[in-house]
C-alpha positions in Angstrom: 0.0 0.0 0.0 1.2 3.5 -0.9 1.1 6.0 2.1 -0.8 9.2 1.7 1.6 12.3 2.0 1.5 14.1 5.3 0.3 17.4 3.7 -2.7 15.6 2.3 -3.5 14.0 5.6 -3.2 17.4 7.3 -5.7 18.9 4.7 -8.1 16.1 5.5 -7.8 16.5 9.3 -8.4 20.2 8.9 -11.5 19.6 6.8 -12.9 17.1 9.3 -12.3 19.5 12.2 -14.0 22.5 10.5 -17.0 20.4 9.5 -17.4 19.2 13.0 -17.4 22.8 14.3 -20.1 24.0 11.9 -23.3 24.9 13.7 -25.0 26.9 11.0 -26.2 25.5 7.6 -24.7 27.6 4.8 -27.0 29.2 2.2 -28.0 32.4 0.4 -30.2 35.1 1.8 -33.1 36.6 -0.1 -35.7 39.3 0.6 -39.3 39.0 -0.2 -42.2 41.5 0.2 -45.5 40.2 1.5 -48.3 42.7 2.0 -45.9 45.6 1.6 -43.6 44.3 4.3 -40.0 42.9 3.7 -39.0 39.5 5.1 -35.7 37.6 5.1 -35.4 34.0 3.9 -32.5 31.6 3.8 -32.1 29.2 0.8 -29.9 26.1 1.3 -29.1 23.2 -1.0 -29.8 19.7 0.2 -28.9 17.1 -2.4 -30.7 18.3 -5.6 -33.3 20.2 -3.7 -33.3 23.9 -2.6 -34.8 24.4 0.8 -36.2 27.9 1.7 -36.4 28.9 5.4 -38.1 31.9 6.9 -35.9 34.1 9.1 -38.1 37.0 10.0 -38.9 40.6 9.2 -36.0 42.5 7.6 -35.9 45.0 10.4 -35.6 42.3 13.1 -32.1 42.3 14.7 -32.4 38.5 15.4 -33.2 37.8 11.7 -30.3 40.1 10.6 -27.9 38.3 12.9 -29.0 34.9 11.7 -28.7 36.0 8.1 -25.1 37.2 8.8 -24.2 33.8 10.3 -25.6 32.0 7.3 -23.6 34.2 4.9 -20.5 33.6 6.9 -21.2 29.8 6.8 -21.6 30.1 3.0 -18.1 31.7 2.7 -16.6 28.9 4.9 -18.4 26.3 2.7 -16.7 27.7 -0.4 -13.3 27.3 1.4 -14.2 23.8 2.3 -15.2 22.9 -1.3 -11.7 24.1 -2.4 -10.2 21.7 0.2 -12.3 18.9 -1.1 -11.1 19.6 -4.6 -7.5 19.6 -3.5 -8.0 16.2 -1.8 -9.5 14.7 -4.9 -6.7 16.1 -7.0 -4.4 14.3 -4.6 -6.2 11.1 -5.6 -8.2 10.7 -2.4 -11.4 9.1 -3.5 -14.8 10.7 -3.2 -18.3 9.2 -3.7 -20.2 9.2 -7.0 -22.6 12.0 -7.6 -25.7 10.1 -6.5 -23.9 8.5 -3.5 -22.6 11.9 -2.5 -26.1 13.4 -2.6 -27.5 10.6 -0.5 -24.8 11.0 2.2 -25.3 14.7 2.1 -29.0 14.6 2.8 -28.6 11.9 5.5 -25.8 13.9 7.2 -27.8 17.2 7.0 -30.8 15.4 8.6 -28.5 14.5 11.6 -29.0 10.8 11.3 -25.3 9.9 11.5 -25.2 11.9 14.8 -28.1 9.8 16.1 -26.5 6.5 15.5 -26.9 5.6 11.8 -23.7 3.9 10.5 -22.6 3.8 6.9 -21.4 0.2 6.2 -20.3 -1.7 3.1 -18.2 -0.4 0.2 -19.5 3.2 0.7 -17.9 3.1 4.1 -14.7 1.6 2.7 -14.4 4.5 0.3 -13.8 6.8 3.3 -10.9 4.9 4.8 -7.8 6.1 2.9 -7.2 9.2 5.0 -8.3 7.4 8.2 -5.6 4.6 7.8 -3.2 6.9 5.9 -2.8 4.8 2.8 -4.3 4.8 -0.7 -6.5 1.8 -1.4 -7.1 -0.1 -4.6 -9.6 1.6 -6.9 -10.9 -1.9 -7.8 -12.4 -2.2 -4.3 -14.0 1.3 -4.1 -16.8 1.2 -6.7 -20.4 0.6 -5.6 -23.9 0.9 -6.9 -25.6 0.8 -3.6 -25.3 2.1 0.0 -26.0 0.2 3.2 -27.1 2.0 6.3 -27.1 0.2 9.7 -29.8 1.2 12.0 -28.6 -1.0 14.9 -27.6 2.0 17.1 -30.1 4.5 15.8 -31.9 6.6 18.4 -34.8 8.6 16.9 -35.4 12.2 17.7 -38.8 13.5 18.8 -39.7 14.1 15.2 -38.1 12.4 12.3 -38.6 12.9 8.6 -39.8 10.0 6.5 -36.7 8.5 4.8 -38.3 8.3 1.4 -38.9 12.1 1.4 -35.3 12.6 2.4 -34.0 10.3 -0.4 -36.1 12.2 -3.0 -34.0 15.3 -2.3 -31.0 13.3 -3.4 -32.8 11.8 -6.5 -36.5 12.3 -7.0 -36.7 8.9 -8.8 -36.1 6.9 -5.6 -39.0 4.6 -4.8 -39.5 1.7 -2.4 -38.9 -1.9 -3.5 -41.5 -4.2 -2.2 -40.4 -7.8 -1.7 -43.8 -9.1 -0.4 -47.3 -7.9 0.0 -46.9 -7.8 3.8 -43.6 -5.9 3.9 -45.3 -3.1 5.8 -42.4 -0.8 5.5 -39.8 -0.8 2.8 -36.3 -2.2 3.4 -34.9 -1.1 0.0 -35.2 2.0 -2.1 -34.1 2.1 -5.8 -33.5 5.0 -8.2 -34.2 4.9 -11.9 -30.5 4.4 -12.6 -30.5 1.2 -10.5 -28.7 2.7 -7.4 -30.2 1.2 -4.2 -30.3 2.1 -0.5 -30.6 -0.8 1.9 -31.2 -0.8 5.7 -29.7 -3.4 7.9 -29.6 -4.1 11.7 -28.3 -6.8 14.0 -30.3 -9.7 15.4 -31.8 -9.0 18.8 -33.6 -11.5 21.1 -37.3 -11.1 20.9 -37.2 -8.9 17.9 -38.7 -9.8 14.5 -36.9 -9.5 11.2 -37.2 -7.3 9.4 -37.2 -4.7 12.2 -39.6 -1.8 11.7 -38.3 1.7 12.3 -41.5 3.6 12.4 -39.9 7.0 12.9 -38.1 6.8 9.5 -40.8 4.8 7.7 -38.5 1.9 6.9 -37.7 -1.6 7.9 -34.2 -3.0 8.4 -33.0 -6.5 7.6 -31.6 -8.3 10.6 -28.3 -9.9 9.8 -26.0 -12.3 11.7 -22.7 -10.8 12.8 -23.9 -7.2 12.1 -23.3 -6.1 15.6 -19.5 -6.2 15.0 -19.0 -3.3 12.7 -21.2 -0.9 14.7 -19.6 -1.7 18.1 -16.9 0.8 17.4 -17.4 3.6 15.0 -15.4 6.7 13.8 -16.2 9.9 12.1 -15.2 10.3 8.4 -15.6 12.8 5.6 -17.2 11.9 2.3 -15.5 14.1 -0.3 -18.7 15.6 -1.8 -19.6 19.3 -2.1 -18.0 21.0 0.9 -17.7 17.6 2.7 -20.3 15.4 4.4 -19.5 14.1 7.9 -20.5 10.4 8.2 -20.2 7.6 10.7 -18.4 4.4 9.7 -17.1 1.3 11.5 -13.5 1.5 12.7 -11.2 0.0 10.1 -10.2 -3.1 12.1 -13.8 -3.9 12.9 -14.7 -3.5 9.2 -11.8 -5.8 8.1 -12.7 -8.6 10.5 -16.4 -8.3 9.6 -15.6 -8.6 5.9 -13.7 -11.9 6.7 -16.9 -13.2 8.3 -19.3 -11.9 5.7 -17.3 -13.4 2.8 -18.1 -16.9 4.2 -21.8 -16.1 4.3 -22.1 -15.3 0.6 -24.1 -17.6 -1.5 -22.5 -19.5 -4.4 -24.0 -17.0 -6.9 -22.3 -14.1 -5.1 -18.7 -14.9 -6.1 -17.9 -11.3 -7.2 -19.2 -9.9 -3.9 -17.2 -12.5 -1.9 -14.0 -11.6 -3.8 -14.6 -7.9 -3.1 -15.1 -8.7 0.6 -11.8 -10.5 0.7 -10.0 -7.8 -1.2 -11.2 -5.1 1.1 -10.3 -7.1 4.2 -6.9 -7.9 2.8 -6.0 -4.4 1.9 -7.0 -3.1 5.4 -5.2 -5.9 7.1 -2.0 -5.0 5.2 -2.2 -1.4 6.3 -3.2 -2.1 9.9 -0.3 -4.5 10.3 1.9 -1.6 9.8 0.0 1.1 11.6 -2.3 -0.4 14.2 -1.3 -4.1 14.7 -2.5 -4.2 18.3 -6.0 -3.2 17.5 -6.2 -5.7 14.7 -4.9 -8.5 16.9 -7.4 -7.6 19.7 -10.3 -7.5 17.3 -9.4 -10.9 15.7 -9.0 -12.5 19.1 -12.2 -11.1 20.5 -14.2 -12.1 17.4 -12.8 -15.7 17.4 -13.9 -16.0 21.0 -17.5 -15.2 20.3 -18.2 -18.7 19.1 -17.3 -21.5 16.7 -19.1 -19.9 13.7 -17.1 -16.7 14.2 -13.8 -18.5 14.5 -14.5 -20.8 11.6 -15.5 -18.0 9.2 -12.5 -15.8 10.1 -10.0 -18.6 9.7 -11.5 -20.0 6.5 -11.4 -16.5 4.8 -7.8 -16.1 5.9 -6.9 -19.4 4.4 -8.7 -18.6 1.1 -6.7 -15.3 1.0 -3.5 -17.3 1.2 -2.6 -15.8 4.6 -0.6 -17.8 7.2 -1.1 -17.3 10.9 1.7 -15.9 13.0 1.6 -17.5 16.5 -1.6 -19.0 15.4 -3.4 -15.7 15.6 -2.4 -12.8 13.4 -2.6 -13.0 9.6 0.6 -12.1 7.8 0.5 -9.9 4.7 0.3 -11.7 1.4 3.5 -13.3 0.2 6.1 -10.7 -0.9 4.4 -7.7 0.9 6.6 -7.8 3.9 
Protein backbone atom coordinates (compact mmCIF):
# COMPACT_ATOMS: atom_id res chain seq x y z
CA UNK A 1 0.00 0.00 0.00
CA UNK A 2 1.24 3.50 -0.85
CA UNK A 3 1.12 5.96 2.07
CA UNK A 4 -0.78 9.22 1.68
CA UNK A 5 1.55 12.27 1.98
CA UNK A 6 1.51 14.12 5.28
CA UNK A 7 0.33 17.40 3.71
CA UNK A 8 -2.71 15.60 2.27
CA UNK A 9 -3.48 13.98 5.62
CA UNK A 10 -3.24 17.40 7.27
CA UNK A 11 -5.70 18.88 4.75
CA UNK A 12 -8.15 16.07 5.48
CA UNK A 13 -7.81 16.48 9.26
CA UNK A 14 -8.44 20.23 8.95
CA UNK A 15 -11.51 19.60 6.78
CA UNK A 16 -12.93 17.11 9.29
CA UNK A 17 -12.33 19.48 12.18
CA UNK A 18 -13.95 22.46 10.48
CA UNK A 19 -16.99 20.41 9.46
CA UNK A 20 -17.40 19.17 13.04
CA UNK A 21 -17.43 22.76 14.30
CA UNK A 22 -20.10 23.96 11.86
CA UNK A 23 -23.27 24.95 13.70
CA UNK A 24 -25.03 26.93 10.97
CA UNK A 25 -26.22 25.55 7.63
CA UNK A 26 -24.70 27.59 4.78
CA UNK A 27 -26.98 29.20 2.25
CA UNK A 28 -27.96 32.36 0.43
CA UNK A 29 -30.16 35.14 1.76
CA UNK A 30 -33.12 36.57 -0.13
CA UNK A 31 -35.66 39.30 0.62
CA UNK A 32 -39.35 39.02 -0.20
CA UNK A 33 -42.16 41.50 0.20
CA UNK A 34 -45.46 40.22 1.52
CA UNK A 35 -48.29 42.70 1.97
CA UNK A 36 -45.89 45.59 1.56
CA UNK A 37 -43.56 44.32 4.30
CA UNK A 38 -40.05 42.89 3.65
CA UNK A 39 -38.96 39.54 5.09
CA UNK A 40 -35.66 37.63 5.09
CA UNK A 41 -35.38 34.05 3.88
CA UNK A 42 -32.47 31.60 3.78
CA UNK A 43 -32.11 29.22 0.82
CA UNK A 44 -29.91 26.14 1.29
CA UNK A 45 -29.10 23.22 -1.02
CA UNK A 46 -29.76 19.68 0.20
CA UNK A 47 -28.94 17.05 -2.41
CA UNK A 48 -30.68 18.26 -5.58
CA UNK A 49 -33.30 20.23 -3.65
CA UNK A 50 -33.28 23.86 -2.61
CA UNK A 51 -34.84 24.44 0.81
CA UNK A 52 -36.23 27.86 1.72
CA UNK A 53 -36.45 28.86 5.39
CA UNK A 54 -38.15 31.92 6.89
CA UNK A 55 -35.89 34.06 9.11
CA UNK A 56 -38.11 37.00 10.02
CA UNK A 57 -38.89 40.65 9.20
CA UNK A 58 -35.98 42.48 7.59
CA UNK A 59 -35.87 45.01 10.42
CA UNK A 60 -35.59 42.26 13.07
CA UNK A 61 -32.13 42.26 14.75
CA UNK A 62 -32.41 38.50 15.36
CA UNK A 63 -33.19 37.82 11.68
CA UNK A 64 -30.33 40.08 10.56
CA UNK A 65 -27.92 38.34 12.91
CA UNK A 66 -28.98 34.89 11.69
CA UNK A 67 -28.66 36.04 8.06
CA UNK A 68 -25.11 37.20 8.79
CA UNK A 69 -24.18 33.85 10.29
CA UNK A 70 -25.62 32.03 7.27
CA UNK A 71 -23.62 34.23 4.87
CA UNK A 72 -20.47 33.57 6.89
CA UNK A 73 -21.17 29.82 6.80
CA UNK A 74 -21.57 30.06 3.01
CA UNK A 75 -18.14 31.68 2.71
CA UNK A 76 -16.64 28.93 4.86
CA UNK A 77 -18.38 26.31 2.70
CA UNK A 78 -16.67 27.73 -0.39
CA UNK A 79 -13.32 27.33 1.35
CA UNK A 80 -14.19 23.76 2.31
CA UNK A 81 -15.18 22.94 -1.29
CA UNK A 82 -11.72 24.10 -2.35
CA UNK A 83 -10.19 21.74 0.20
CA UNK A 84 -12.34 18.86 -1.08
CA UNK A 85 -11.10 19.60 -4.62
CA UNK A 86 -7.49 19.61 -3.46
CA UNK A 87 -7.95 16.25 -1.76
CA UNK A 88 -9.54 14.75 -4.86
CA UNK A 89 -6.70 16.12 -6.98
CA UNK A 90 -4.37 14.27 -4.60
CA UNK A 91 -6.22 11.06 -5.59
CA UNK A 92 -8.17 10.67 -2.37
CA UNK A 93 -11.43 9.05 -3.52
CA UNK A 94 -14.82 10.66 -3.23
CA UNK A 95 -18.30 9.20 -3.74
CA UNK A 96 -20.17 9.18 -7.02
CA UNK A 97 -22.64 11.99 -7.62
CA UNK A 98 -25.70 10.06 -6.48
CA UNK A 99 -23.93 8.50 -3.49
CA UNK A 100 -22.59 11.91 -2.47
CA UNK A 101 -26.07 13.42 -2.58
CA UNK A 102 -27.47 10.59 -0.47
CA UNK A 103 -24.76 10.97 2.16
CA UNK A 104 -25.28 14.73 2.14
CA UNK A 105 -29.02 14.56 2.84
CA UNK A 106 -28.58 11.88 5.52
CA UNK A 107 -25.83 13.92 7.18
CA UNK A 108 -27.85 17.15 6.96
CA UNK A 109 -30.77 15.38 8.63
CA UNK A 110 -28.49 14.53 11.57
CA UNK A 111 -28.97 10.76 11.25
CA UNK A 112 -25.26 9.92 11.55
CA UNK A 113 -25.20 11.94 14.78
CA UNK A 114 -28.11 9.84 16.08
CA UNK A 115 -26.49 6.47 15.52
CA UNK A 116 -26.94 5.57 11.84
CA UNK A 117 -23.74 3.95 10.55
CA UNK A 118 -22.58 3.78 6.95
CA UNK A 119 -21.39 0.23 6.20
CA UNK A 120 -20.27 -1.72 3.13
CA UNK A 121 -18.23 -0.35 0.22
CA UNK A 122 -19.54 3.19 0.69
CA UNK A 123 -17.86 3.15 4.12
CA UNK A 124 -14.70 1.57 2.70
CA UNK A 125 -14.35 4.55 0.32
CA UNK A 126 -13.79 6.82 3.32
CA UNK A 127 -10.87 4.86 4.83
CA UNK A 128 -7.77 6.10 2.91
CA UNK A 129 -7.23 9.21 5.03
CA UNK A 130 -8.26 7.35 8.19
CA UNK A 131 -5.64 4.61 7.76
CA UNK A 132 -3.16 6.88 5.94
CA UNK A 133 -2.85 4.80 2.81
CA UNK A 134 -4.26 4.75 -0.71
CA UNK A 135 -6.51 1.76 -1.36
CA UNK A 136 -7.11 -0.08 -4.60
CA UNK A 137 -9.61 1.58 -6.94
CA UNK A 138 -10.91 -1.87 -7.82
CA UNK A 139 -12.41 -2.21 -4.34
CA UNK A 140 -13.98 1.26 -4.14
CA UNK A 141 -16.79 1.19 -6.71
CA UNK A 142 -20.37 0.57 -5.64
CA UNK A 143 -23.90 0.92 -6.93
CA UNK A 144 -25.61 0.79 -3.57
CA UNK A 145 -25.35 2.10 -0.04
CA UNK A 146 -25.98 0.15 3.16
CA UNK A 147 -27.08 1.98 6.30
CA UNK A 148 -27.06 0.21 9.66
CA UNK A 149 -29.85 1.24 12.03
CA UNK A 150 -28.61 -0.99 14.88
CA UNK A 151 -27.64 1.96 17.08
CA UNK A 152 -30.13 4.53 15.76
CA UNK A 153 -31.92 6.62 18.38
CA UNK A 154 -34.83 8.59 16.92
CA UNK A 155 -35.39 12.25 17.68
CA UNK A 156 -38.77 13.48 18.85
CA UNK A 157 -39.68 14.12 15.22
CA UNK A 158 -38.05 12.40 12.26
CA UNK A 159 -38.61 12.90 8.55
CA UNK A 160 -39.80 9.99 6.45
CA UNK A 161 -36.72 8.51 4.80
CA UNK A 162 -38.30 8.30 1.36
CA UNK A 163 -38.92 12.06 1.36
CA UNK A 164 -35.32 12.57 2.39
CA UNK A 165 -34.01 10.35 -0.42
CA UNK A 166 -36.08 12.15 -3.02
CA UNK A 167 -34.03 15.28 -2.33
CA UNK A 168 -30.98 13.28 -3.44
CA UNK A 169 -32.78 11.82 -6.47
CA UNK A 170 -36.54 12.25 -7.04
CA UNK A 171 -36.75 8.87 -8.80
CA UNK A 172 -36.11 6.89 -5.59
CA UNK A 173 -39.02 4.57 -4.82
CA UNK A 174 -39.52 1.68 -2.38
CA UNK A 175 -38.88 -1.89 -3.53
CA UNK A 176 -41.52 -4.24 -2.19
CA UNK A 177 -40.43 -7.84 -1.67
CA UNK A 178 -43.76 -9.13 -0.43
CA UNK A 179 -47.29 -7.92 0.00
CA UNK A 180 -46.92 -7.83 3.79
CA UNK A 181 -43.61 -5.95 3.94
CA UNK A 182 -45.34 -3.15 5.79
CA UNK A 183 -42.40 -0.75 5.53
CA UNK A 184 -39.76 -0.83 2.76
CA UNK A 185 -36.27 -2.25 3.38
CA UNK A 186 -34.86 -1.08 0.04
CA UNK A 187 -35.20 2.01 -2.15
CA UNK A 188 -34.11 2.11 -5.79
CA UNK A 189 -33.53 5.03 -8.16
CA UNK A 190 -34.22 4.91 -11.89
CA UNK A 191 -30.50 4.38 -12.61
CA UNK A 192 -30.47 1.21 -10.48
CA UNK A 193 -28.72 2.68 -7.42
CA UNK A 194 -30.16 1.18 -4.22
CA UNK A 195 -30.29 2.11 -0.54
CA UNK A 196 -30.57 -0.82 1.90
CA UNK A 197 -31.21 -0.81 5.65
CA UNK A 198 -29.70 -3.43 7.95
CA UNK A 199 -29.56 -4.11 11.66
CA UNK A 200 -28.29 -6.83 13.97
CA UNK A 201 -30.26 -9.74 15.40
CA UNK A 202 -31.75 -9.02 18.81
CA UNK A 203 -33.57 -11.46 21.06
CA UNK A 204 -37.32 -11.09 20.94
CA UNK A 205 -37.19 -8.86 17.85
CA UNK A 206 -38.70 -9.81 14.52
CA UNK A 207 -36.87 -9.55 11.22
CA UNK A 208 -37.21 -7.25 9.42
CA UNK A 209 -37.16 -4.69 12.21
CA UNK A 210 -39.64 -1.85 11.70
CA UNK A 211 -38.27 1.65 12.29
CA UNK A 212 -41.52 3.59 12.35
CA UNK A 213 -39.89 6.99 12.91
CA UNK A 214 -38.12 6.78 9.53
CA UNK A 215 -40.83 4.84 7.71
CA UNK A 216 -38.49 1.92 6.87
CA UNK A 217 -37.66 -1.61 7.91
CA UNK A 218 -34.16 -3.00 8.44
CA UNK A 219 -33.04 -6.52 7.58
CA UNK A 220 -31.58 -8.27 10.64
CA UNK A 221 -28.26 -9.92 9.75
CA UNK A 222 -25.98 -12.25 11.66
CA UNK A 223 -22.67 -10.75 12.83
CA UNK A 224 -23.92 -7.23 12.05
CA UNK A 225 -23.26 -6.10 15.62
CA UNK A 226 -19.49 -6.25 15.05
CA UNK A 227 -19.01 -3.29 12.66
CA UNK A 228 -21.19 -0.91 14.70
CA UNK A 229 -19.62 -1.67 18.09
CA UNK A 230 -16.85 0.82 17.44
CA UNK A 231 -17.38 3.63 14.95
CA UNK A 232 -15.40 6.67 13.82
CA UNK A 233 -16.21 9.92 12.07
CA UNK A 234 -15.19 10.26 8.43
CA UNK A 235 -15.59 12.80 5.63
CA UNK A 236 -17.18 11.89 2.32
CA UNK A 237 -15.55 14.13 -0.28
CA UNK A 238 -18.67 15.57 -1.84
CA UNK A 239 -19.55 19.26 -2.08
CA UNK A 240 -18.03 20.95 0.94
CA UNK A 241 -17.70 17.56 2.65
CA UNK A 242 -20.26 15.37 4.43
CA UNK A 243 -19.53 14.09 7.93
CA UNK A 244 -20.53 10.43 8.19
CA UNK A 245 -20.17 7.64 10.75
CA UNK A 246 -18.37 4.41 9.72
CA UNK A 247 -17.06 1.28 11.47
CA UNK A 248 -13.48 1.48 12.75
CA UNK A 249 -11.17 0.01 10.05
CA UNK A 250 -10.16 -3.06 12.09
CA UNK A 251 -13.81 -3.91 12.90
CA UNK A 252 -14.67 -3.46 9.21
CA UNK A 253 -11.83 -5.76 8.10
CA UNK A 254 -12.71 -8.60 10.48
CA UNK A 255 -16.41 -8.28 9.65
CA UNK A 256 -15.59 -8.64 5.94
CA UNK A 257 -13.68 -11.87 6.68
CA UNK A 258 -16.86 -13.23 8.26
CA UNK A 259 -19.30 -11.87 5.67
CA UNK A 260 -17.30 -13.43 2.83
CA UNK A 261 -18.10 -16.90 4.22
CA UNK A 262 -21.82 -16.11 4.33
CA UNK A 263 -22.09 -15.30 0.63
CA UNK A 264 -24.10 -17.64 -1.53
CA UNK A 265 -22.45 -19.47 -4.41
CA UNK A 266 -23.98 -17.00 -6.88
CA UNK A 267 -22.30 -14.09 -5.08
CA UNK A 268 -18.73 -14.90 -6.08
CA UNK A 269 -17.93 -11.34 -7.18
CA UNK A 270 -19.16 -9.89 -3.87
CA UNK A 271 -17.18 -12.49 -1.94
CA UNK A 272 -14.00 -11.61 -3.81
CA UNK A 273 -14.60 -7.94 -3.11
CA UNK A 274 -15.10 -8.68 0.60
CA UNK A 275 -11.77 -10.48 0.74
CA UNK A 276 -9.97 -7.77 -1.25
CA UNK A 277 -11.21 -5.07 1.09
CA UNK A 278 -10.34 -7.10 4.20
CA UNK A 279 -6.91 -7.94 2.82
CA UNK A 280 -6.00 -4.37 1.95
CA UNK A 281 -7.03 -3.07 5.36
CA UNK A 282 -5.18 -5.91 7.11
CA UNK A 283 -1.98 -5.04 5.24
CA UNK A 284 -2.23 -1.39 6.28
CA UNK A 285 -3.23 -2.13 9.88
CA UNK A 286 -0.34 -4.54 10.33
CA UNK A 287 1.93 -1.56 9.75
CA UNK A 288 -0.04 1.13 11.58
CA UNK A 289 -2.30 -0.42 14.23
CA UNK A 290 -1.32 -4.05 14.71
CA UNK A 291 -2.47 -4.23 18.33
CA UNK A 292 -6.04 -3.16 17.52
CA UNK A 293 -6.22 -5.67 14.67
CA UNK A 294 -4.94 -8.47 16.89
CA UNK A 295 -7.37 -7.60 19.68
CA UNK A 296 -10.32 -7.50 17.28
CA UNK A 297 -9.41 -10.85 15.72
CA UNK A 298 -8.96 -12.51 19.10
CA UNK A 299 -12.19 -11.11 20.50
CA UNK A 300 -14.19 -12.09 17.39
CA UNK A 301 -12.84 -15.65 17.40
CA UNK A 302 -13.87 -16.05 21.05
CA UNK A 303 -17.52 -15.23 20.30
CA UNK A 304 -18.21 -18.74 19.09
CA UNK A 305 -17.32 -21.53 16.66
CA UNK A 306 -19.14 -19.90 13.73
CA UNK A 307 -17.15 -16.67 14.17
CA UNK A 308 -13.81 -18.46 14.49
CA UNK A 309 -14.47 -20.82 11.58
CA UNK A 310 -15.51 -18.01 9.21
CA UNK A 311 -12.49 -15.85 10.05
CA UNK A 312 -9.97 -18.65 9.68
CA UNK A 313 -11.54 -19.98 6.48
CA UNK A 314 -11.39 -16.54 4.83
CA UNK A 315 -7.76 -16.07 5.86
CA UNK A 316 -6.86 -19.44 4.37
CA UNK A 317 -8.68 -18.58 1.15
CA UNK A 318 -6.68 -15.33 0.97
CA UNK A 319 -3.45 -17.31 1.22
CA UNK A 320 -2.57 -15.84 4.61
CA UNK A 321 -0.62 -17.81 7.17
CA UNK A 322 -1.07 -17.28 10.88
CA UNK A 323 1.71 -15.92 13.03
CA UNK A 324 1.64 -17.47 16.52
CA UNK A 325 -1.61 -19.05 15.43
CA UNK A 326 -3.44 -15.73 15.63
CA UNK A 327 -2.40 -12.81 13.44
CA UNK A 328 -2.56 -13.02 9.63
CA UNK A 329 0.62 -12.08 7.84
CA UNK A 330 0.48 -9.93 4.71
CA UNK A 331 0.28 -11.71 1.38
CA UNK A 332 3.53 -13.27 0.20
CA UNK A 333 6.09 -10.69 -0.89
CA UNK A 334 4.44 -7.71 0.86
CA UNK A 335 6.62 -7.85 3.94
